[in-house]
PANU-389374 format. One record per residue: residue number from 1; residue in one letter; chain; x, y, z of N, C-alpha, C in turn. Coordinates in steps of 0.1 Angstrom, whole numbers. Example, Ala and Ser with C-alpha at 12.3 -4.5 7.8 and 13.67 -1.06 7.14 Angstrom:
<recs>
REC   minu   nuvo   zagu   n_east   n_north    n_up   ca_east   ca_north   ca_up   c_east   c_north    c_up
REC      1      a      A      132       -57      78       123        -45      78      132       -33      78
REC      2      s      A      128       -22      71       137        -11      71      129         0      79
</recs>
This chain:
<recs>
REC   minu   nuvo   zagu   n_east   n_north    n_up   ca_east   ca_north   ca_up   c_east   c_north    c_up
REC      1      m      A     -499       280     -10      -504        270     -19     -485       279     -31
REC      2      g      A     -482       287     -24      -465        295     -35     -460       282     -22
REC      3      r      A     -461       286     -11      -449        273      -2     -448       263      -1
REC      4      g      A     -456       254     -11      -459        240     -14     -450       239     -29
REC      5      q      A     -454       250     -35      -445        251     -53     -429       253     -52
REC      6      k      A     -429       258     -39      -411        261     -35     -403       252     -32
REC      7      a      A     -413       243     -23      -414        232     -15     -410       218     -28
REC      8      d      A     -417       217     -37      -421        211     -51     -404       212     -58
REC      9      k      A     -403       224     -56      -394        226     -67     -382       223     -61
REC     10      r      A     -378       225     -47      -367        224     -40     -368       204     -42
REC     11      q      A     -375       200     -37      -372        184     -45     -368       179     -56
REC     12      k      A     -371       190     -69      -369        186     -84     -353       184     -83
REC     13      n      A     -348       192     -78      -336        199     -79     -329       188     -66
REC     14      i      A     -320       175     -70      -307        172     -59     -297       168     -64
REC     15      r      A     -283       175     -55      -270        178     -54     -268       158     -58
REC     16      y      A     -259       162     -67      -250        150     -77     -239       152     -72
REC     17      f      A     -232       135     -66      -217        136     -63     -216       118     -65
REC     18      d      A     -204       123     -75      -202        105     -81     -193        95     -75
REC     19      y      A     -206        90     -64      -196         78     -58     -192        66     -61
REC     20      s      A     -197        69     -80      -193         51     -89     -175        57     -94
REC     21      l      A     -171        70     -96      -158         73     -92     -149        72     -81
REC     22      l      A     -153        72     -74      -151         69     -55     -147        55     -55
REC     23      l      A     -156        53     -64      -156         38     -57     -150        34     -66
REC     24      v      A     -144        34     -77      -136         26     -90     -121        34     -87
REC     25      v      A     -114        45     -85      -106         53     -73     -100        41     -65
REC     26      f      A     -108        35     -54      -108         32     -43      -97        14     -46
REC     27      f      A     -111        11     -59      -107          0     -61      -83         3     -66
REC     28      l      A      -89         9     -77       -78         11     -80      -66        12     -72
REC     29      i      A      -67        17     -62       -54         23     -47      -59        10     -40
REC     30      c      A      -64        -2     -36       -62        -12     -28      -54       -23     -42
REC     31      f      A      -63       -20     -52       -56        -33     -62      -40       -26     -63
REC     32      g      A      -34       -12     -68       -21         -8     -69      -14       -14     -52
REC     33      l      A      -22       -17     -41       -11        -18     -33       -6       -31     -28
REC     34      v      A      -15       -41     -37       -14        -53     -34       -2       -66     -46
REC     35      m      A       -2       -51     -55         3        -55     -68       17       -51     -65
REC     36      l      A       14       -39     -60        23        -35     -57       36       -40     -41
REC     37      y      A       30       -51     -33        37        -57     -23       43       -72     -29
REC     38      s      A       37       -75     -42        33        -91     -46       49       -78     -55
REC     39      t      A       51       -72     -62        61        -72     -73       75       -65     -60
REC     40      s      A       73       -55     -54        80        -51     -47       92       -62     -34
REC     41      s      A       81       -73     -25        89        -78     -17      103       -80     -13
REC     42      y      A      103       -89     -28       118        -91     -25      125       -86     -29
REC     43      n      A      127       -74     -34       137        -62     -35      134       -58     -23
REC     44      g      A      131       -53     -13       126        -46      -1      131       -55      15
REC     45      q      A      133       -64       4       144        -81      16      151       -80      14
REC     46      v      A      153       -72       3       172        -79      -1      180       -64       0
REC     47      k      A      169       -51       1       178        -39      -3      180       -37      17
REC     48      f      A      161       -43      22       164        -36      32      156       -42      46
REC     49      g      A      154       -55      39       158        -62      48      140       -66      53
REC     50      d      A      132       -60      48       121        -57      50      111       -61      39
REC     51      s      A      106       -71      37        95        -70      22       89       -62      25
REC     52      a      A       78       -60      31        70        -47      32       67       -32      29
REC     53      y      A       85       -30      32        90        -19      26       84        -8      24
REC     54      y      A       84       -13       9        77         -1      -2       63        -1       3
REC     55      l      A       54       -14       2        42        -11      10       39        -3      23
REC     56      k      A       48        -1      31        42          3      40       49        21      39
REC     57      k      A       51        29      29        61         36      24       44        43      16
REC     58      q      A       41        35       7        27         36       2       13        40       1
REC     59      l      A       14        31      14         4         32      23        1        41      30
REC     60      v      A       12        50      34         7         58      45        8        74      34
REC     61      a      A       16        73      24         7         83       7       -1        78       9
REC     62      d      A      -10        68       2       -23         66      -4      -31        76      10
REC     63      i      A      -31        68      21       -41         71      39      -37        94      37
REC     64      l      A      -26        95      32       -20        113      35      -31       117      20
REC     65      g      A      -31       111       8       -43        115      -7      -55       112       0
REC     66      i      A      -58        99       4       -71        100      10      -81       112      15
REC     67      i      A      -71       119      26       -73        125      36      -73       143      24
REC     68      a      A      -67       145      18       -61        155       7      -74       153       0
REC     69      m      A      -78       142      -9       -89        145     -17     -102       145     -13
REC     70      a      A     -101       139       0      -115        142      13     -115       156      13
REC     71      v      A     -111       165      18      -109        181      21     -113       192       7
REC     72      v      A     -106       183       0      -105        191     -17     -117       186     -26
REC     73      a      A     -125       178     -22      -135        177     -27     -145       186     -15
REC     74      r      A     -145       188      -6      -155        192       1     -155       210       3
REC     75      i      A     -143       212      -6      -142        229     -12     -146       229     -22
REC     76      d      A     -157       241     -24      -159        249     -35     -147       249     -47
REC     77      y      A     -147       243     -57      -138        241     -69     -133       259     -76
REC     78      r      A     -146       266     -71      -142        281     -75     -131       288     -70
REC     79      i      A     -129       282     -55      -122        288     -52     -104       291     -55
REC     80      w      A     -108       285     -59       -89        280     -67      -90       287     -77
REC     81      k      A      -97       300     -83       -96        305     -92      -89       314     -84
REC     82      n      A      -86       313     -72       -85        332     -71      -70       330     -65
REC     83      f      A      -62       311     -69       -46        309     -62      -38       298     -73
REC     84      w      A      -45       304     -93       -36        300    -101      -28       307     -99
REC     85      l      A      -26       318    -106       -18        325    -103       -2       325     -93
REC     86      i      A       -5       321     -76         1        311     -64        7       299     -73
REC     87      a      A       -3       287     -76         5        277     -78        7       280     -90
REC     88      y      A       12       285     -99        21        287    -112       33       286    -107
REC     89      i      A       39       303    -100        44        304    -100       54       295     -85
REC     90      a      A       48       289     -72        55        280     -67       61       265     -71
REC     91      a      A       49       258     -83        57        247     -92       65       251    -101
REC     92      l      A       65       263    -104        77        267    -111       93       269    -102
REC     93      g      A       92       275     -92       103        277     -82      107       263     -77
REC     94      l      A       96       254     -70       102        245     -67      109       230     -78
REC     95      c      A      101       237     -96       106        226    -109      121       234    -109
REC     96      v      A      123       247    -108       139        254    -105      148       251     -97
REC     97      l      A      143       248     -87       150        248     -73      153       229     -70
REC     98      v      A      148       219     -82       152        211     -83      163       209     -94
REC     99      l      A      170       217    -102       179        220    -109      191       223    -101
REC    100      f      A      186       231     -89       205        234     -82      205       225     -73
REC    101      k      A      193       219     -59       195        211     -47      189       200     -49
REC    102      g      A      179       198     -60       180        184     -64      184       170     -55
REC    103      e      A      178       161     -54       187        146     -47      182       136     -63
REC    104      e      A      193       128     -61       194        125     -73      195       110     -70
REC    105      i      A      183        99     -78       176         85     -80      181        79     -89
REC    106      n      A      185        68     -87       188         65     -99      187        67    -113
REC    107      g      A      202        79    -109       202         91    -118      197       100    -127
REC    108      a      A      188       100    -120       171        106    -123      178       118    -115
REC    109      k      A      172       134    -118       175        141    -103      162       151    -106
REC    110      r      A      152       146     -97       140        153     -96      130       150     -81
REC    111      w      A      142       153     -70       135        153     -61      140       158     -49
REC    112      l      A      139       161     -43       138        173     -32      138       165     -19
REC    113      d      A      152       170     -11       149        163      -1      151       170      13
REC    114      l      A      137       168      18       129        176      25      133       171      41
REC    115      g      A      139       162      42       145        158      52      140       140      59
REC    116      f      A      128       147      62       117        135      59      111       127      50
REC    117      v      A      116       133      45       108        124      28      111       132      15
REC    118      s      A      105       124       5       116        129      -6      103       133     -15
REC    119      f      A      103       150     -18        92        149     -28       95       156     -45
REC    120      q      A       87       156     -45        91        154     -62       78       167     -72
REC    121      p      A       85       179     -75        81        192     -76       69       189     -87
REC    122      s      A       74       182     -99        71        177    -110       54       170    -113
REC    123      e      A       53       167    -103        35        161    -100       31       173     -91
REC    124      l      A       35       183     -89        30        197     -85       25       203     -98
REC    125      a      A       32       206    -105        34        212    -119       21       207    -126
REC    126      k      A       18       190    -127        10        193    -133       -5       194    -130
REC    127      l      A       -6       193    -120       -18        199    -111      -25       213    -112
REC    128      a      A       -7       219    -111        -9        236    -110      -11       244    -123
REC    129      i      A       -7       232    -135       -11        236    -150      -26       234    -151
REC    130      i      A      -29       232    -145       -49        225    -150      -49       239    -137
REC    131      v      A      -51       239    -130       -57        253    -121      -49       261    -134
REC    132      f      A      -39       267    -136       -36        278    -141      -39       283    -154
REC    133      l      A      -42       268    -163       -51        274    -175      -64       271    -173
REC    134      a      A      -69       267    -164       -84        261    -164      -90       278    -158
REC    135      t      A      -81       283    -154       -87        300    -146      -84       307    -159
REC    136      i      A      -72       307    -170       -70        316    -184      -81       317    -190
REC    137      i      A      -80       304    -194       -92        304    -206     -105       305    -204
REC    138      s      A     -112       300    -192      -121        301    -191     -127       314    -185
REC    139      q      A     -116       323    -186      -117        337    -186     -119       339    -202
REC    140      m      A     -118       337    -216      -113        341    -229     -118       330    -236
REC    141      p      A     -125       325    -231      -131        318    -243     -135       319    -253
REC    142      r      A     -139       333    -258      -146        335    -273     -129       334    -281
REC    143      q      A     -119       340    -269      -112        344    -278     -103       334    -279
REC    144      l      A     -102       327    -279       -89        313    -285      -95       306    -297
REC    145      g      A     -102       314    -305      -109        309    -315      -90       315    -331
REC    146      k      A      -83       331    -317       -76        335    -325      -64       331    -327
REC    147      f      A      -55       326    -335       -44        321    -335      -29       325    -325
REC    148      s      A      -31       339    -326       -23        350    -319      -26       345    -299
REC    149      v      A      -39       344    -292       -47        342    -288      -38       327    -279
REC    150      l      A      -37       320    -286       -36        307    -281      -21       302    -285
REC    151      v      A      -14       310    -288         0        309    -292        4       314    -278
REC    152      k      A       -5       327    -276         2        340    -260       -1       324    -248
REC    153      v      A       -7       316    -252       -18        309    -236       -3       299    -241
REC    154      m      A       -3       294    -245        10        280    -249       28       288    -238
REC    155      v      A       30       300    -246        45        312    -242       42       307    -225
REC    156      m      A       27       312    -223        26        310    -209       30       298    -200
REC    157      i      A       31       293    -208        33        274    -200       46       273    -204
REC    158      m      A       53       278    -219        67        274    -219       76       272    -209
REC    159      p      A       74       284    -198        87        283    -187       90       270    -177
REC    160      m      A       74       265    -179        74        249    -166       77       242    -175
REC    161      v      A       76       247    -186        70        228    -197       90       232    -201
REC    162      v      A       97       242    -201       111        238    -206      117       234    -192
REC    163      v      A      116       244    -179       123        237    -166      124       219    -167
REC    164      v      A      114       217    -165       110        205    -160      118       197    -174
REC    165      a      A      112       203    -186       118        193    -193      139       194    -193
REC    166      a      A      144       199    -182       154        202    -186      162       187    -174
REC    167      e      A      155       185    -167       161        172    -161      145       156    -163
REC    168      n      A      135       164    -170       121        152    -170      116       152    -181
REC    169      l      A      121       151    -192       113        151    -208       99       142    -208
REC    170      s      A       95       136    -196        81        128    -200       70       137    -191
REC    171      t      A       80       141    -185        66        155    -179       60       164    -182
REC    172      a      A       69       165    -188        71        177    -196       60       174    -210
REC    173      i      A       63       163    -214        53        159    -222       37       158    -216
REC    174      i      A       38       152    -212        23        156    -199       18       164    -198
REC    175      i      A       29       177    -192        24        193    -189       17       194    -208
REC    176      m      A       25       194    -216        20        195    -230       12       192    -233
REC    177      g      A       12       184    -231        -2        176    -231      -18       179    -230
REC    178      i      A      -11       184    -215       -23        190    -202      -32       201    -213
REC    179      a      A      -22       213    -217       -20        221    -221      -29       223    -237
REC    180      i      A      -26       216    -246       -31        213    -259      -46       206    -255
REC    181      s      A      -47       199    -250       -66        190    -242      -69       201    -241
REC    182      l      A      -66       213    -230       -76        218    -222      -75       233    -241
REC    183      v      A      -69       238    -242       -74        247    -256      -80       237    -259
REC    184      f      A      -76       225    -273       -86        219    -282     -100       217    -272
REC    185      v      A     -102       213    -259      -125        215    -258     -126       230    -252
REC    186      a      A     -119       240    -254      -122        255    -252     -119       262    -267
REC    187      s      A     -118       257    -276      -112        262    -291     -122       256    -303
REC    188      p      A     -129       267    -311      -133        262    -322     -130       258    -336
REC    189      k      A     -116       258    -333      -110        260    -347     -100       243    -339
REC    190      y      A      -95       235    -353       -97        221    -347      -79       226    -359
REC    191      m      A      -73       232    -373       -68        231    -380      -54       239    -372
REC    192      q      A      -55       246    -355       -48        251    -354      -36       238    -346
REC    193      f      A      -45       224    -341       -36        216    -333      -29       212    -343
REC    194      i      A      -28       214    -357       -23        202    -363      -11       213    -362
REC    195      v      A       -9       222    -362         2        232    -363        6       236    -350
REC    196      m      A        3       235    -335        -1        230    -324       12       216    -324
REC    197      g      A        7       205    -332        13        196    -333       33       193    -336
REC    198      v      A       30       197    -348        42        203    -350       48       209    -343
REC    199      i      A       55       218    -339        57        227    -325       61       220    -313
REC    200      v      A       53       209    -309        54        201    -301       63       195    -304
REC    201      i      A       62       182    -317        73        173    -320       83       181    -320
REC    202      a      A       86       188    -330        99        202    -327      103       203    -318
REC    203      f      A       96       207    -308       101        205    -290      103       198    -289
REC    204      g      A      105       183    -286       107        171    -287      119       165    -295
REC    205      a      A      121       170    -308       134        168    -312      141       179    -306
REC    206      l      A      145       188    -309       154        200    -298      161       191    -286
REC    207      f      A      150       191    -277       158        183    -260      164       166    -264
REC    208      i      A      157       161    -274       164        148    -271      176       148    -282
REC    209      a      A      181       161    -287       192        163    -296      205       168    -285
REC    210      m      A      198       172    -277       204        181    -267      210       178    -260
REC    211      a      A      205       155    -251       210        155    -250      211       140    -254
REC    212      s      A      231       133    -249       231        118    -262      224       107    -254
REC    213      y      A      217       111    -237       214         97    -234      198        98    -238
REC    214      r      A      196       104    -244       184        106    -252      176       101    -264
REC    215      a      A      188       104    -271       191        102    -288      195        87    -282
REC    216      e      A      203        84    -269       203         64    -274      192        53    -267
REC    217      r      A      183        64    -259       168         56    -260      166        54    -277
REC    218      i      A      160        60    -280       157         59    -293      163        50    -302
REC    219      l      A      177        49    -303       183         34    -307      180        28    -302
REC    220      i      A      180        24    -285       173         12    -277      160         9    -282
REC    221      w      A      154        12    -280       141         10    -286      137         2    -299
REC    222      l      A      142        10    -306       141          4    -322      152       -12    -321
REC    223      n      A      166       -16    -311       169        -22    -309      171       -26    -300
REC    224      p      A      171       -32    -294       172        -30    -276      182       -40    -272
REC    225      e      A      181       -56    -282       182        -66    -278      205       -63    -283
REC    226      k      A      207       -51    -288       220        -48    -294      227       -41    -281
REC    227      y      A      220       -37    -269       222        -28    -263      221       -28    -247
REC    228      e      A      231       -28    -238       232        -34    -226      225       -29    -215
REC    229      k      A      217       -13    -219       205         -5    -209      195        -9    -225
REC    230      g      A      192       -20    -223       173        -25    -229      174       -36    -224
REC    231      y      A      181       -34    -216       180        -49    -207      168       -49    -198
REC    232      q      A      160       -38    -197       151        -36    -190      141       -41    -197
REC    233      t      A      140       -36    -209       130        -34    -220      123       -48    -218
REC    234      l      A      140       -57    -223       133        -72    -229      127       -78    -219
REC    235      q      A      132       -79    -206       131        -84    -196      116       -79    -191
REC    236      g      A      112       -69    -193       101        -67    -196       86       -70    -204
REC    237      l      A       96       -73    -221        84        -83    -231       86       -98    -226
REC    238      y      A       97      -103    -217        97       -114    -215       83      -118    -207
REC    239      a      A       81      -112    -195        73       -108    -182       61      -109    -196
REC    240      i      A       58       -99    -199        47        -96    -207       40      -110    -214
REC    241      g      A       53      -117    -222        50       -131    -231       46      -138    -224
REC    242      s      A       54      -141    -210        55       -154    -207       36      -155    -192
REC    243      g      A       30      -140    -195        21       -140    -190        6      -153    -193
REC    244      g      A        3      -155    -205        -4       -160    -215      -19      -154    -212
REC    245      l      A      -28      -162    -207       -41       -155    -211      -43      -152    -194
REC    246      f      A      -46      -158    -186       -50       -156    -168      -36      -157    -162
REC    247      g      A      -25      -159    -168        -9       -155    -161       -4      -170    -152
REC    248      k      A        6      -163    -140        13       -174    -137        6      -168    -121
REC    249      g      A       -3      -167    -120       -13       -159    -106       -2      -156    -100
REC    250      l      A      -10      -148     -94        -4       -137     -81       10      -138     -72
REC    251      g      A       16      -131     -69        33       -133     -67       41      -151     -74
REC    252      c      A       35      -149     -85        38       -158     -90       54      -153    -104
REC    253      s      A       55      -142    -100        65       -138    -114       78      -141    -108
REC    254      m      A       82      -144    -124        98       -151    -123      109      -137    -125
REC    255      q      A      105      -126    -131       112       -117    -135      113      -105    -131
REC    256      k      A      102      -109    -113       106        -92    -106      113       -96     -95
REC    257      l      A      119      -110     -94       131       -119     -88      142      -107     -92
REC    258      g      A      143       -95     -98       156        -86    -103      161       -89    -111
REC    259      f      A      151      -100    -126       154        -98    -136      150       -77    -140
REC    260      v      A      140       -75    -135       136        -64    -140      134       -55    -134
REC    261      p      A      152       -48    -135       154        -37    -121      137       -26    -117
REC    262      e      A      139       -26    -106       129        -15    -100      115       -22    -105
REC    263      a      A      113       -32    -102        98        -37    -111       82       -30    -103
REC    264      q      A       85       -17     -89        70        -20     -86       75        -1     -91
REC    265      n      A       84         4    -100        82         17    -102       73        17    -113
REC    266      d      A       79        20    -129        74         22    -142       69         9    -150
REC    267      m      A       80        -6    -140        78        -16    -149       69       -24    -151
REC    268      i      A       57       -21    -136        45        -22    -126       39       -33    -136
REC    269      f      A       31       -28    -149        27        -33    -157       27       -48    -162
REC    270      s      A       42       -47    -163        46        -64    -169       45       -71    -159
REC    271      i      A       45       -68    -149        44        -82    -135       33       -86    -135
REC    272      i      A       18       -75    -136        10        -77    -132        5       -84    -148
REC    273      c      A       11       -84    -160         2        -97    -170       11      -108    -167
REC    274      e      A       15      -104    -162        28       -124    -162       20      -125    -150
REC    275      e      A       21      -122    -140        11       -125    -133       -4      -131    -129
REC    276      l      A       -8      -120    -138       -26       -120    -139      -27      -122    -156
REC    277      g      A      -19      -120    -166       -22       -122    -180      -27      -111    -186
REC    278      l      A      -36      -120    -201       -42       -108    -206      -53       -98    -204
REC    279      f      A      -57      -117    -192       -67       -111    -185      -67       -96    -178
REC    280      g      A      -65       -99    -172       -62        -87    -155      -53       -72    -163
REC    281      a      A      -45       -75    -170       -43        -60    -182      -54       -53    -186
REC    282      i      A      -57       -65    -193       -74        -55    -198      -81       -48    -191
REC    283      s      A      -83       -57    -181       -91        -58    -167      -85       -44    -158
REC    284      v      A      -71       -34    -158       -69        -22    -154      -68       -13    -156
REC    285      i      A      -71       -17    -175       -67         -6    -185      -85        -6    -180
REC    286      l      A      -93       -18    -187      -108         -7    -182     -113        -8    -176
REC    287      l      A     -102        -2    -161      -101          2    -146     -108        15    -150
REC    288      f      A      -88        21    -157       -86         36    -160     -102        40    -171
REC    289      v      A     -105        32    -180      -117         36    -188     -129        42    -177
REC    290      i      A     -134        34    -169      -140         40    -164     -134        53    -158
REC    291      v      A     -127        51    -152      -125         62    -142     -124        74    -152
REC    292      l      A     -122        78    -169      -122         83    -175     -135        87    -182
REC    293      w      A     -147        76    -180      -156         73    -189     -166        94    -176
REC    294      r      A     -160        80    -163      -169         90    -147     -162       109    -150
REC    295      f      A     -152       107    -157      -148        122    -161     -150       130    -166
REC    296      m      A     -155       124    -180      -164        127    -185     -174       129    -187
REC    297      v      A     -187       132    -184      -198        128    -175     -195       141    -168
REC    298      i      A     -192       139    -158      -186        150    -149     -185       168    -155
REC    299      a      A     -173       164    -163      -176        173    -174     -183       183    -186
REC    300      s      A     -191       171    -184      -200        172    -198     -214       177    -188
REC    301      n      A     -214       179    -176      -226        186    -165     -218       195    -158
REC    302      a      A     -210       204    -151      -208        207    -146     -219       220    -147
REC    303      q      A     -211       227    -140      -221        240    -137     -212       254    -145
REC    304      d      A     -206       247    -152      -199        263    -155     -185       259    -162
REC    305      l      A     -181       266    -172      -166        266    -181     -155       260    -173
REC    306      y      A     -154       265    -161      -136        266    -150     -141       248    -145
REC    307      g      A     -153       244    -140      -155        235    -136     -154       225    -147
REC    308      a      A     -158       223    -164      -155        215    -169     -140       215    -173
REC    309      l      A     -135       228    -177      -118        224    -178     -109       217    -166
REC    310      l      A     -115       223    -152      -108        214    -142     -108       197    -148
REC    311      v      A     -117       192    -151      -118        181    -148     -117       178    -164
REC    312      s      A     -112       184    -173      -108        181    -182      -92       182    -182
REC    313      g      A      -89       186    -179       -70        185    -174      -63       178    -167
REC    314      a      A      -76       169    -155       -72        158    -151      -75       144    -158
REC    315      l      A      -85       149    -166       -87        136    -175      -78       130    -188
REC    316      a      A      -73       145    -191       -57        150    -196      -49       141    -198
REC    317      h      A      -45       148    -182       -33        141    -173      -34       125    -168
REC    318      i      A      -44       116    -168       -46        106    -160      -47        96    -177
REC    319      s      A      -47        99    -182       -50         94    -193      -36        95    -203
REC    320      i      A      -29       103    -204       -19        101    -217       -6        98    -204
REC    321      q      A       -8        99    -194         2         87    -187        1        76    -181
REC    322      v      A      -15        72    -181       -18         56    -189       -8        55    -201
REC    323      i      A      -14        59    -209       -11         54    -225        5        53    -228
REC    324      l      A        9        61    -218        22         63    -225       35        52    -215
REC    325      n      A       23        49    -200        34         38    -199       31        31    -198
REC    326      i      A       20        20    -209        15         13    -208       22         8    -219
REC    327      a      A       28        20    -232        33         25    -244       48        19    -242
REC    328      v      A       55        24    -230        65         16    -227       70         8    -224
REC    329      v      A       61         4    -217        65         -8    -214       60       -22    -226
REC    330      t      A       50       -19    -232        50        -23    -249       65       -26    -259
REC    331      n      A       69       -11    -251        81        -13    -264       73        -3    -275
REC    332      t      A       69         3    -272        62         11    -286       68        25    -286
REC    333      i      A       72        29    -277        73         45    -272       90        42    -267
REC    334      p      A       99        50    -267       110         47    -261      109        45    -248
REC    335      n      A      117        44    -240       121         41    -230      117        57    -223
REC    336      t      A      110        60    -213       109         71    -203      105        64    -190
REC    337      g      A      102        76    -181        99         71    -165       89        79    -163
REC    338      i      A       81        72    -168        64         69    -163       60        66    -156
REC    339      s      A       48        68    -145        46         61    -134       32        58    -142
REC    340      l      A       27        43    -133        17         41    -138        6        47    -124
REC    341      p      A       -5        56    -132       -14         60    -117      -21        50    -107
REC    342      f      A      -17        54     -96       -26         48     -86      -24        40     -79
REC    343      i      A      -10        32     -94        -6         14     -90       11        18     -90
REC    344      s      A       15        21     -98        35         25     -93       35        27     -80
REC    345      y      A       50        27     -77        48         30     -62       55        44     -65
REC    346      g      A       53        53     -58        58         68     -64       48        76     -49
REC    347      g      A       52        80     -37        43         86     -31       39        99     -35
REC    348      t      A       48       102     -41        43        121     -44       32       128     -54
REC    349      s      A       32       113     -62        25        110     -75        9       109     -72
REC    350      v      A        2        95     -61        -4         94     -56      -13       102     -49
REC    351      m      A       -4       111     -37        -9        124     -31      -12       133     -44
REC    352      f      A      -13       132     -55        -9        146     -58      -23       141     -71
REC    353      l      A      -22       125     -72       -36        118     -80      -48       123     -71
REC    354      l      A      -48       121     -60       -55        121     -51      -65       133     -56
REC    355      a      A      -55       138     -46       -58        156     -47      -68       159     -60
REC    356      e      A      -61       154     -72       -72        154     -76      -80       152     -84
REC    357      i      A      -86       140     -79       -98        130     -80     -105       144     -69
REC    358      g      A     -100       145     -59      -109        153     -46     -112       161     -57
REC    359      l      A     -103       177     -69      -111        184     -74     -120       180     -83
REC    360      v      A     -117       169     -88      -131        164     -99     -147       162     -93
REC    361      l      A     -140       156     -77      -155        150     -74     -161       165     -69
REC    362      s      A     -154       177     -61      -159        189     -62     -166       189     -72
REC    363      v      A     -163       191     -85      -167        202     -96     -182       192     -98
REC    364      s      A     -179       177     -93      -193        169     -95     -202       169     -82
REC    365      r      A     -199       179     -70      -210        182     -57     -215       192     -67
REC    366      g      A     -214       204     -78      -217        214     -80     -225       209     -89
REC    367      i      A     -228       194    -100      -240        191    -106     -256       193    -100
REC    368      q      A     -265       198    -104      -276        198    -102     -283       195    -108
REC    369      l      A     -291       179    -104      -302        170    -113     -318       177    -109
REC    370      e      A     -323       167    -120      -336        176    -117     -341       158    -121
REC    371      q      A     -351       159    -108      -363        148    -108     -375       146    -108
REC    372      e      A     -374       144    -116      -389        138    -122     -400       138    -114
</recs>
């Protein structure tokens, strides 16, 4: 009888794995490859004599990212508690190295040339900061009610933020956003975040004032038609406006033919709007909403605070990046180099994003559901 009861108890507890999240992410990857080929085939043919040049490189990155996702998903997420400091120091060191040995592409020094491939350490920094803060916060959740402890946590990440901001202010803003979101999730007090918001605004204003080209971006944002560098923004807006409700059709964009520079990168959402219209744009946004919703479900059912914080960090990262990218393309905020997750061209970005998804799936595997 005792054995029967134990067997019955085992049957009632089933392990959970979020296949719906996995399915939506795979759909985003496939959609991203289709849109990447559509937006980059002209540039690839003109620059490299191969219309599929960008597609091939992104496909390799996607495959490597999927392998990383599968491996990370099968590893118990709690093991990363042992590597939080190593991850932070390694990411910080590589970001510092970029300042001295970085490869400059399109006027931005954000990459390390490894010979066979270019690597963007700031993408590693986003994942490292999630693991770093999730570990620290999970060890002292009750102390976060004290403002002094909150300040200490923020001070810990400032070296990373300052180093990244030196060449990539947009990524530094994302890192700050991840940090604030994680502290917000774990802290019982809300007034502190008003103060933190003021600090972040002051920090951003300081870095904008330190570089004339950043201040110029604000002027371009306010009046893009008055500046030569406002050309990309205007062409992106023309693409969005010409798409209408259902777009011109996949592959039928005119703006990608050299009018929107590097359309496969940060401005890919404008081409989605032109080719697939408002319907396509809303569909893409809804896909990201589903991803974030699954994140929220996993975080709220996570086995422990550490797992919940890891998922919350990934949620903050992807949501902030999607919002900022779309805001830039629609000229809601000044132009910054922020890619659209899973869709914009960028090997390093998609590989670390998929590794991050693997981390979330690992947390989902730890959830135990009771079956009636």
